[in-house]
C-alpha angles and dihedrals in degrees: 000000000000091000091053091050091051092048092048093049093048091046092051092052092050093044092049092050095047091048092047090050088071091054102034115001095185094055091044090052091050092049094050090047091056113101091245093127090049092047092052095041094049091053091047091049091053095046093044098047101022090216123130090192094055091044092052092048089049092051091048090051090053091050091054092044095055098071091040090053091056087074088078091067098050096088090055089062094051099037096105095046091053095036092235125173122223096267092049090051093045094045092048089050091053091049090051090046088055088054088049090055091058091046089052091047091053095049094040088066088072095055102085 
């Protein structure tokens, strides 16, 4: 039941933002950039595991992951200069995000 509640809440945030992007892309981008998912997830981790230590480690991992996740957006900034179509931009972003995962994994080893 808790899992379904978490999935519904996350889905509602994403659905709201994608709908709003059609009306006001800048506001939708700001909303999705807010750490709402992190706020909700951190609270759920604490309530589910009742461990301050695990919650702190989780929050630190998120903090390291945020800059690494920005790699996904780099191709969007250079798309016009390289005359890239959407799928080239998106695919390049996913490849860079994969690189970001390994960067996160390396730095996460120093958290505990």
